[in-house]
N, CA, C and O atoms as CSV, one atom per row, in Angstrom:
chain,resi,resn,atom,element,x,y,z
A,1,MET,N,N,-95.801,93.466,25.822
A,1,MET,CA,C,-95.072,94.176,26.964
A,1,MET,C,C,-95.993,94.276,28.183
A,1,MET,O,O,-97.154,94.660,28.040
A,2,SER,N,N,-95.490,93.932,29.401
A,2,SER,CA,C,-96.376,94.244,30.706
A,2,SER,C,C,-96.235,95.518,31.302
A,2,SER,O,O,-95.155,96.100,31.399
A,3,ASP,N,N,-97.426,95.998,31.741
A,3,ASP,CA,C,-97.126,97.282,32.600
A,3,ASP,C,C,-96.825,96.949,34.057
A,3,ASP,O,O,-96.642,97.874,34.849
A,4,ALA,N,N,-96.769,95.799,34.417
A,4,ALA,CA,C,-96.353,95.314,35.803
A,4,ALA,C,C,-94.893,95.770,36.098
A,4,ALA,O,O,-94.001,95.646,35.258
A,5,PRO,N,N,-94.700,96.288,37.301
A,5,PRO,CA,C,-93.413,96.805,37.584
A,5,PRO,C,C,-92.415,95.746,37.716
A,5,PRO,O,O,-92.717,94.625,38.123
A,6,GLU,N,N,-91.187,96.097,37.366
A,6,GLU,CA,C,-90.076,95.153,37.435
A,6,GLU,C,C,-89.958,94.665,38.883
A,6,GLU,O,O,-90.064,95.519,39.764
A,7,ARG,N,N,-89.747,93.360,39.235
A,7,ARG,CA,C,-89.489,92.749,40.531
A,7,ARG,C,C,-88.010,92.552,40.643
A,7,ARG,O,O,-87.377,92.079,39.700
A,8,HIS,N,N,-87.379,92.937,41.887
A,8,HIS,CA,C,-86.093,92.741,41.942
A,8,HIS,C,C,-86.113,91.646,43.189
A,8,HIS,O,O,-86.826,91.765,44.186
A,9,ASP,N,N,-85.195,90.560,42.938
A,9,ASP,CA,C,-85.236,89.374,43.996
A,9,ASP,C,C,-84.112,89.884,45.175
A,9,ASP,O,O,-84.141,89.433,46.320
A,10,HIS,N,N,-83.214,90.797,44.760
A,10,HIS,CA,C,-82.270,91.175,45.655
A,10,HIS,C,C,-81.806,92.764,45.684
A,10,HIS,O,O,-81.401,93.314,44.660
A,11,TRP,N,N,-81.894,93.376,46.821
A,11,TRP,CA,C,-81.709,94.733,46.742
A,11,TRP,C,C,-80.687,95.103,47.949
A,11,TRP,O,O,-80.642,94.355,48.926
A,12,SER,N,N,-79.896,96.219,47.882
A,12,SER,CA,C,-79.154,96.529,48.841
A,12,SER,C,C,-78.909,98.012,49.019
A,12,SER,O,O,-78.670,98.665,48.003
A,13,VAL,N,N,-78.941,98.602,50.169
A,13,VAL,CA,C,-78.469,100.120,50.578
A,13,VAL,C,C,-77.448,100.117,51.423
A,13,VAL,O,O,-77.522,99.342,52.376
A,14,ARG,N,N,-76.427,100.855,51.301
A,14,ARG,CA,C,-75.257,101.075,52.229
A,14,ARG,C,C,-75.146,102.552,52.559
A,14,ARG,O,O,-75.148,103.430,51.696
A,15,VAL,N,N,-75.058,102.753,53.756
A,15,VAL,CA,C,-74.722,104.228,54.134
A,15,VAL,C,C,-73.370,104.286,54.788
A,15,VAL,O,O,-73.033,103.505,55.678
A,16,GLU,N,N,-72.599,105.259,54.304
A,16,GLU,CA,C,-71.384,105.313,54.811
A,16,GLU,C,C,-71.074,106.914,55.144
A,16,GLU,O,O,-71.665,107.840,54.589
A,17,THR,N,N,-70.081,107.063,56.112
A,17,THR,CA,C,-69.707,108.581,56.412
A,17,THR,C,C,-68.062,108.513,56.281
A,17,THR,O,O,-67.397,107.648,56.849
A,18,SER,N,N,-67.608,109.358,55.605
A,18,SER,CA,C,-65.979,109.208,55.597
A,18,SER,C,C,-65.539,108.020,55.373
A,18,SER,O,O,-64.606,107.657,56.090
A,19,GLY,N,N,-65.976,107.214,54.498
A,19,GLY,CA,C,-65.657,105.820,53.912
A,19,GLY,C,C,-65.888,104.756,55.034
A,19,GLY,O,O,-65.441,103.612,54.955
A,20,GLU,N,N,-66.576,105.196,56.020
A,20,GLU,CA,C,-66.899,104.113,56.975
A,20,GLU,C,C,-68.357,103.803,57.038
A,20,GLU,O,O,-69.229,104.659,57.183
A,21,MET,N,N,-68.598,102.317,56.900
A,21,MET,CA,C,-70.071,101.898,56.923
A,21,MET,C,C,-70.666,102.163,58.231
A,21,MET,O,O,-70.083,101.915,59.286
A,22,ILE,N,N,-71.940,102.716,58.141
A,22,ILE,CA,C,-72.900,102.877,59.145
A,22,ILE,C,C,-73.759,101.725,59.264
A,22,ILE,O,O,-73.857,101.029,60.274
A,23,VAL,N,N,-74.421,101.550,58.099
A,23,VAL,CA,C,-75.465,100.638,58.069
A,23,VAL,C,C,-75.397,99.970,56.621
A,23,VAL,O,O,-75.059,100.656,55.656
A,24,GLN,N,N,-75.711,98.671,56.490
A,24,GLN,CA,C,-75.882,98.095,55.094
A,24,GLN,C,C,-77.161,97.417,55.265
A,24,GLN,O,O,-77.197,96.607,56.191
A,25,ILE,N,N,-78.323,97.587,54.503
A,25,ILE,CA,C,-79.777,96.935,54.563
A,25,ILE,C,C,-79.695,96.247,53.136
A,25,ILE,O,O,-79.327,96.802,52.100
A,26,GLU,N,N,-80.136,94.851,53.289
A,26,GLU,CA,C,-80.176,94.108,52.183
A,26,GLU,C,C,-81.638,93.491,52.228
A,26,GLU,O,O,-82.410,93.706,53.163
A,27,THR,N,N,-81.970,92.634,51.029
A,27,THR,CA,C,-83.267,92.085,51.103
A,27,THR,C,C,-83.601,91.167,52.368
A,27,THR,O,O,-84.744,91.211,52.823
A,28,GLU,N,N,-82.751,90.433,52.882
A,28,GLU,CA,C,-83.048,89.618,54.095
A,28,GLU,C,C,-81.933,89.937,55.143
A,28,GLU,O,O,-81.598,89.000,55.868
A,29,CYS,N,N,-81.375,91.031,55.295
A,29,CYS,CA,C,-80.135,91.298,56.124
A,29,CYS,C,C,-79.919,92.589,56.610
A,29,CYS,O,O,-80.026,93.510,55.799
A,30,LEU,N,N,-79.660,92.821,57.675
A,30,LEU,CA,C,-79.098,94.334,58.157
A,30,LEU,C,C,-77.855,94.286,58.851
A,30,LEU,O,O,-77.803,93.429,59.733
A,31,ALA,N,N,-76.766,95.040,58.667
A,31,ALA,CA,C,-75.792,94.819,59.249
A,31,ALA,C,C,-75.288,96.348,59.641
A,31,ALA,O,O,-75.719,97.291,58.978
A,32,GLY,N,N,-74.440,96.552,60.643
A,32,GLY,CA,C,-73.807,98.016,60.882
A,32,GLY,C,C,-73.631,98.154,62.409
A,32,GLY,O,O,-73.969,97.301,63.230
A,33,ARG,N,N,-73.141,99.170,62.640
A,33,ARG,CA,C,-72.649,99.635,63.948
A,33,ARG,C,C,-73.933,100.322,64.763
A,33,ARG,O,O,-74.953,100.720,64.200
A,34,GLU,N,N,-73.693,100.381,66.139
A,34,GLU,CA,C,-74.760,101.126,66.788
A,34,GLU,C,C,-74.565,102.625,66.325
A,34,GLU,O,O,-73.445,103.134,66.359
A,35,PRO,N,N,-75.560,103.249,65.937
A,35,PRO,CA,C,-75.398,104.681,65.366
A,35,PRO,C,C,-75.411,105.590,66.365
A,35,PRO,O,O,-76.158,105.477,67.337
A,36,SER,N,N,-74.482,106.682,66.179
A,36,SER,CA,C,-74.464,107.656,67.062
A,36,SER,C,C,-75.547,108.675,66.373
A,36,SER,O,O,-76.119,108.452,65.306
A,37,ALA,N,N,-75.715,109.820,67.181
A,37,ALA,CA,C,-76.748,110.685,66.625
A,37,ALA,C,C,-76.218,111.354,65.331
A,37,ALA,O,O,-77.034,111.673,64.466
A,38,ALA,N,N,-75.058,111.555,65.174
A,38,ALA,CA,C,-74.688,111.919,63.785
A,38,ALA,C,C,-74.849,110.983,62.831
A,38,ALA,O,O,-75.187,111.330,61.699
A,39,ASP,N,N,-74.628,109.634,63.154
A,39,ASP,CA,C,-74.866,108.520,62.061
A,39,ASP,C,C,-76.465,108.450,61.953
A,39,ASP,O,O,-76.927,108.052,60.884
A,40,GLU,N,N,-77.242,108.770,62.871
A,40,GLU,CA,C,-78.738,108.665,62.659
A,40,GLU,C,C,-79.120,109.666,61.657
A,40,GLU,O,O,-79.892,109.480,60.717
A,41,GLU,N,N,-78.434,110.858,61.987
A,41,GLU,CA,C,-78.798,111.939,60.890
A,41,GLU,C,C,-78.329,111.860,59.523
A,41,GLU,O,O,-78.872,112.532,58.646
A,42,ALA,N,N,-77.293,111.034,59.263
A,42,ALA,CA,C,-76.621,110.742,58.054
A,42,ALA,C,C,-77.666,109.591,57.171
A,42,ALA,O,O,-77.911,109.557,55.965
A,43,ILE,N,N,-78.114,108.763,58.199
A,43,ILE,CA,C,-79.174,107.787,57.634
A,43,ILE,C,C,-80.306,108.422,57.177
A,43,ILE,O,O,-80.734,108.050,56.084
A,44,ARG,N,N,-80.929,109.357,57.806
A,44,ARG,CA,C,-82.023,109.977,57.422
A,44,ARG,C,C,-81.904,110.976,56.162
A,44,ARG,O,O,-82.748,111.165,55.285
A,45,THR,N,N,-80.771,111.500,56.289
A,45,THR,CA,C,-80.564,112.273,55.095
A,45,THR,C,C,-80.391,111.443,53.735
A,45,THR,O,O,-80.870,111.851,52.677
A,46,ALA,N,N,-79.683,110.269,53.840
A,46,ALA,CA,C,-79.625,109.360,52.875
A,46,ALA,C,C,-80.814,109.020,52.381
A,46,ALA,O,O,-81.029,109.128,51.173
A,47,ALA,N,N,-81.884,108.497,53.362
A,47,ALA,CA,C,-83.198,108.137,53.041
A,47,ALA,C,C,-83.948,109.122,52.436
A,47,ALA,O,O,-84.630,108.766,51.475
A,48,HIS,N,N,-83.985,110.430,52.819
A,48,HIS,CA,C,-84.492,111.741,52.135
A,48,HIS,C,C,-83.947,111.629,50.812
A,48,HIS,O,O,-84.798,111.644,49.923
A,49,HIS,N,N,-82.623,111.510,50.408
A,49,HIS,CA,C,-82.194,111.500,49.038
A,49,HIS,C,C,-82.799,110.544,48.207
A,49,HIS,O,O,-83.242,110.870,47.106
A,50,LEU,N,N,-82.863,109.345,48.649
A,50,LEU,CA,C,-83.356,108.126,47.869
A,50,LEU,C,C,-84.727,108.485,47.505
A,50,LEU,O,O,-85.161,108.394,46.356
A,51,LEU,N,N,-85.443,108.923,48.583
A,51,LEU,CA,C,-86.924,109.319,48.169
A,51,LEU,C,C,-86.967,110.454,47.197
A,51,LEU,O,O,-87.815,110.457,46.305
A,52,ALA,N,N,-86.096,111.418,47.324
A,52,ALA,CA,C,-86.068,112.439,46.400
A,52,ALA,C,C,-85.571,112.020,45.009
A,52,ALA,O,O,-85.894,112.696,44.032
A,53,PHE,N,N,-84.814,110.954,44.884
A,53,PHE,CA,C,-84.244,110.617,43.805
A,53,PHE,C,C,-85.518,110.020,42.656
A,53,PHE,O,O,-85.562,110.221,41.442
A,54,ILE,N,N,-86.405,109.305,43.442
A,54,ILE,CA,C,-87.601,108.564,42.721
A,54,ILE,C,C,-88.930,109.205,42.941
A,54,ILE,O,O,-89.901,109.007,42.211
A,55,GLY,N,N,-88.923,109.936,43.923
A,55,GLY,CA,C,-90.159,110.512,44.361
A,55,GLY,C,C,-91.083,109.569,45.437
A,55,GLY,O,O,-91.299,108.384,45.182
A,56,ASP,N,N,-91.522,110.119,46.472
A,56,ASP,CA,C,-92.258,109.398,47.331
A,56,ASP,C,C,-93.600,109.146,46.936
A,56,ASP,O,O,-94.236,110.197,46.861
A,57,PRO,N,N,-94.380,107.948,46.605
A,57,PRO,CA,C,-95.615,107.862,46.168
A,57,PRO,C,C,-96.492,107.876,47.204
A,57,PRO,O,O,-97.669,108.103,46.926
A,58,HIS,N,N,-96.119,107.644,48.591
A,58,HIS,CA,C,-96.978,107.662,49.661
A,58,HIS,C,C,-96.265,108.330,50.779
A,58,HIS,O,O,-95.735,107.637,51.647
A,59,PRO,N,N,-96.206,109.822,50.827
A,59,PRO,CA,C,-95.602,110.477,51.732
A,59,PRO,C,C,-96.279,110.333,53.217
A,59,PRO,O,O,-97.501,110.248,53.334
A,60,VAL,N,N,-95.541,110.316,54.156
A,60,VAL,CA,C,-96.020,110.160,55.466
A,60,VAL,C,C,-96.560,111.281,56.048
A,60,VAL,O,O,-95.853,112.288,56.070
A,61,ARG,N,N,-97.716,111.325,56.550
A,61,ARG,CA,C,-98.431,112.639,57.294
A,61,ARG,C,C,-98.272,112.431,58.685
A,61,ARG,O,O,-98.298,111.331,59.236
A,62,ALA,N,N,-98.096,113.600,59.267
A,62,ALA,CA,C,-97.743,113.563,60.645
A,62,ALA,C,C,-98.778,113.341,61.475
A,62,ALA,O,O,-98.596,112.987,62.640
A,63,ASP,N,N,-100.250,113.574,60.828
A,63,ASP,CA,C,-101.510,113.307,61.682
A,63,ASP,C,C,-102.125,112.114,61.284
A,63,ASP,O,O,-103.284,111.875,61.624
A,64,ALA,N,N,-101.407,111.270,60.536
A,64,ALA,CA,C,-101.946,109.812,60.084
A,64,ALA,C,C,-102.036,109.045,61.187
A,64,ALA,O,O,-101.131,109.119,62.019
A,65,CYS,N,N,-103.217,108.112,61.408
A,65,CYS,CA,C,-103.144,107.408,62.477
A,65,CYS,C,C,-103.306,105.755,61.632
A,65,CYS,O,O,-103.951,105.531,60.608
A,66,LEU,N,N,-102.635,104.936,62.312
A,66,LEU,CA,C,-102.716,103.384,61.754
A,66,LEU,C,C,-103.836,102.698,62.510
A,66,LEU,O,O,-103.977,102.643,63.731
A,67,HIS,N,N,-104.652,102.157,61.511
A,67,HIS,CA,C,-105.514,101.154,62.004
A,67,HIS,C,C,-105.920,100.188,61.106
A,67,HIS,O,O,-105.588,100.404,59.940
A,68,GLY,N,N,-106.537,99.197,61.325
A,68,GLY,CA,C,-107.042,98.029,60.364
A,68,GLY,C,C,-105.862,97.495,59.555
A,68,GLY,O,O,-104.813,97.070,60.038
A,69,GLU,N,N,-106.197,97.577,58.159
A,69,GLU,CA,C,-104.907,96.918,57.266
A,69,GLU,C,C,-103.655,97.679,57.365
A,69,GLU,O,O,-102.547,97.144,57.320
A,70,ALA,N,N,-103.879,99.072,57.515
A,70,ALA,CA,C,-102.380,99.525,57.682
A,70,ALA,C,C,-101.621,99.271,58.770
A,70,ALA,O,O,-100.395,99.206,58.676
A,71,LEU,N,N,-102.301,99.092,59.979
A,71,LEU,CA,C,-101.466,98.667,61.129
A,71,LEU,C,C,-101.083,97.258,61.058
A,71,LEU,O,O,-100.072,96.931,61.679
A,72,GLU,N,N,-101.762,96.322,60.365
A,72,GLU,CA,C,-101.223,94.989,60.028
A,72,GLU,C,C,-100.060,94.950,59.321
A,72,GLU,O,O,-99.133,94.208,59.648
A,73,GLU,N,N,-100.016,95.796,58.234
A,73,GLU,CA,C,-98.921,95.967,57.305
A,73,GLU,C,C,-97.672,96.513,58.105
A,73,GLU,O,O,-96.553,96.099,57.803
A,74,VAL,N,N,-97.831,97.374,59.052
A,74,VAL,CA,C,-96.706,97.953,59.827
A,74,VAL,C,C,-96.216,96.764,60.735
A,74,VAL,O,O,-95.037,96.491,60.962
A,75,ARG,N,N,-97.262,96.141,61.186
A,75,ARG,CA,C,-96.848,95.181,62.347
A,75,ARG,C,C,-96.128,93.897,61.627
A,75,ARG,O,O,-95.238,93.266,62.198
A,76,ALA,N,N,-96.566,93.601,60.416
A,76,ALA,CA,C,-96.079,92.500,59.526
A,76,ALA,C,C,-94.469,92.969,59.133
A,76,ALA,O,O,-93.542,92.160,59.084
A,77,ALA,N,N,-94.347,94.243,58.900
A,77,ALA,CA,C,-93.048,94.755,58.347
A,77,ALA,C,C,-92.005,94.852,59.488
A,77,ALA,O,O,-90.813,94.673,59.242
A,78,LEU,N,N,-92.460,95.143,60.769
A,78,LEU,CA,C,-91.520,95.027,62.089
A,78,LEU,C,C,-91.297,93.591,62.386
A,78,LEU,O,O,-90.178,93.331,62.828
A,79,VAL,N,N,-92.062,92.676,62.248
A,79,VAL,CA,C,-91.756,91.280,62.474
A,79,VAL,C,C,-90.627,90.839,61.457
A,79,VAL,O,O,-89.656,90.175,61.821
A,80,ASP,N,N,-90.819,91.242,60.204
A,80,ASP,CA,C,-89.864,90.899,59.167
A,80,ASP,C,C,-88.473,91.804,59.535
A,80,ASP,O,O,-87.410,91.197,59.401
A,81,LEU,N,N,-88.425,92.879,59.882
A,81,LEU,CA,C,-87.246,93.582,60.327
A,81,LEU,C,C,-86.617,93.046,61.544
A,81,LEU,O,O,-85.389,92.963,61.571
A,82,ALA,N,N,-87.338,92.662,62.580
A,82,ALA,CA,C,-86.735,91.985,63.773
A,82,ALA,C,C,-86.160,90.674,63.482
A,82,ALA,O,O,-85.086,90.375,64.004
A,83,ARG,N,N,-86.775,89.841,62.685
A,83,ARG,CA,C,-86.271,88.613,62.205
A,83,ARG,C,C,-84.876,88.892,61.343
A,83,ARG,O,O,-83.942,88.104,61.488
A,84,ALA,N,N,-84.765,89.892,60.550
A,84,ALA,CA,C,-83.721,90.189,59.769
A,84,ALA,C,C,-82.346,90.683,60.619
A,84,ALA,O,O,-81.188,90.332,60.392
A,85,TYR,N,N,-82.809,91.565,61.621
A,85,TYR,CA,C,-81.976,91.821,62.533
A,85,TYR,C,C,-81.333,90.637,63.436
A,85,TYR,O,O,-80.122,90.620,63.655
A,86,ALA,N,N,-82.084,89.789,63.875
A,86,ALA,CA,C,-81.556,88.555,64.600
A,86,ALA,C,C,-80.817,87.746,63.716
A,86,ALA,O,O,-79.808,87.182,64.139
A,87,ALA,N,N,-81.227,87.593,62.388
A,87,ALA,CA,C,-80.294,86.697,61.499
A,87,ALA,C,C,-79.011,87.278,61.110
A,87,ALA,O,O,-78.167,86.501,60.663
A,88,CYS,N,N,-78.751,88.422,61.200
A,88,CYS,CA,C,-77.440,88.942,60.768
A,88,CYS,C,C,-76.836,89.262,61.981
A,88,CYS,O,O,-75.636,88.999,62.062
A,89,ASN,N,N,-77.405,89.788,62.978
A,89,ASN,CA,C,-76.541,90.307,64.191
A,89,ASN,C,C,-76.884,89.625,65.548
A,89,ASN,O,O,-76.305,90.048,66.548
A,90,GLY,N,N,-77.769,88.616,65.666
A,90,GLY,CA,C,-78.086,87.983,66.826
A,90,GLY,C,C,-79.153,88.816,67.624
A,90,GLY,O,O,-79.341,90.025,67.485
A,91,GLU,N,N,-79.746,88.073,68.383
A,91,GLU,CA,C,-80.965,88.763,69.478
A,91,GLU,C,C,-80.394,89.622,70.389
A,91,GLU,O,O,-81.207,90.248,71.069
A,92,ASP,N,N,-79.093,89.857,70.622
A,92,ASP,CA,C,-78.704,90.910,71.616
A,92,ASP,C,C,-78.290,92.217,71.086
A,92,ASP,O,O,-78.132,93.224,71.776
A,93,HIS,N,N,-78.139,92.141,69.914
A,93,HIS,CA,C,-77.878,93.365,69.058
A,93,HIS,C,C,-78.895,94.580,69.353
A,93,HIS,O,O,-80.096,94.319,69.293
A,94,PRO,N,N,-78.528,95.765,69.638
A,94,PRO,CA,C,-79.364,96.882,70.009
A,94,PRO,C,C,-80.449,97.062,68.988
A,94,PRO,O,O,-81.570,97.389,69.377
A,95,ALA,N,N,-80.232,96.896,67.847
A,95,ALA,CA,C,-81.058,97.250,66.674
A,95,ALA,C,C,-82.216,96.223,66.786
A,95,ALA,O,O,-83.351,96.688,66.677
A,96,TYR,N,N,-82.080,94.871,66.992
A,96,TYR,CA,C,-83.007,93.934,67.282
A,96,TYR,C,C,-83.843,94.159,68.554
A,96,TYR,O,O,-85.064,94.004,68.574
A,97,ILE,N,N,-83.228,94.472,69.438
A,97,ILE,CA,C,-83.864,94.974,70.739
A,97,ILE,C,C,-84.855,96.159,70.448
A,97,ILE,O,O,-86.013,96.142,70.864
A,98,ARG,N,N,-84.357,97.134,69.747
A,98,ARG,CA,C,-85.282,98.283,69.369
A,98,ARG,C,C,-86.506,97.967,68.617
A,98,ARG,O,O,-87.591,98.447,68.946
A,99,ALA,N,N,-86.344,97.080,67.501
A,99,ALA,CA,C,-87.246,96.768,66.706
A,99,ALA,C,C,-88.348,95.853,67.505
A,99,ALA,O,O,-89.561,95.994,67.347
A,100,SER,N,N,-87.714,94.839,68.439
A,100,SER,CA,C,-88.626,94.091,69.209
A,100,SER,C,C,-89.540,95.104,70.229
A,100,SER,O,O,-90.734,94.863,70.403
A,101,ALA,N,N,-88.952,96.120,70.808
A,101,ALA,CA,C,-89.678,96.980,71.629
A,101,ALA,C,C,-90.792,97.755,70.766
A,101,ALA,O,O,-91.889,98.042,71.245
A,102,ASP,N,N,-90.436,98.044,69.543
A,102,ASP,CA,C,-91.383,98.916,68.663
A,102,ASP,C,C,-92.598,97.929,68.414
A,102,ASP,O,O,-93.743,98.380,68.430
A,103,LEU,N,N,-92.382,96.731,68.209
A,103,LEU,CA,C,-93.177,95.772,67.958
A,103,LEU,C,C,-94.215,95.457,69.122
A,103,LEU,O,O,-95.418,95.295,68.918
A,104,ALA,N,N,-93.665,95.398,70.236
A,104,ALA,CA,C,-94.432,95.245,71.457
A,104,ALA,C,C,-95.419,96.440,71.554
A,104,ALA,O,O,-96.590,96.212,71.858
A,105,LYS,N,N,-94.995,97.702,71.308
A,105,LYS,CA,C,-95.691,98.788,71.539
A,105,LYS,C,C,-96.998,98.796,70.546
A,105,LYS,O,O,-97.984,99.440,70.905
A,106,ILE,N,N,-97.012,98.071,69.276
A,106,ILE,CA,C,-98.299,98.101,68.739
A,106,ILE,C,C,-98.733,96.645,68.725
A,106,ILE,O,O,-99.333,96.270,67.718
A,107,GLY,N,N,-98.514,95.779,69.697
A,107,GLY,CA,C,-99.175,94.664,70.013
A,107,GLY,C,C,-98.906,93.558,69.095
A,107,GLY,O,O,-99.799,92.769,68.786
A,108,GLY,N,N,-97.725,93.467,68.651
A,108,GLY,CA,C,-97.085,92.429,67.566
A,108,GLY,C,C,-96.495,91.151,68.503
A,108,GLY,O,O,-96.198,91.245,69.694
A,109,ALA,N,N,-96.420,90.178,67.839
A,109,ALA,CA,C,-95.745,89.048,68.464
A,109,ALA,C,C,-94.281,89.117,68.403
A,109,ALA,O,O,-93.600,88.218,68.898
């Protein structure tokens, strides 16, 4: 028996309010509507509940600074996210534009 964590090739998370989808995030895809302020709060609440369900092994500290390897990991994650937005919704989708802008802020390609 191996102590290695089980790897999942595909995963999916969907956030809805009142039976209407706000966002669905999958392994290589993101779909959803442009979120309102209430939608954004619902997404944050869902994320907090997901982390509470399993426990967050890497809590985010407000005073943490990213540099070196950590910055490269964030940069790579934003590149992947921007590509997923474009693949699912096109490059004119507001979520893709935001991800691209965030990537530009930290000097990503």
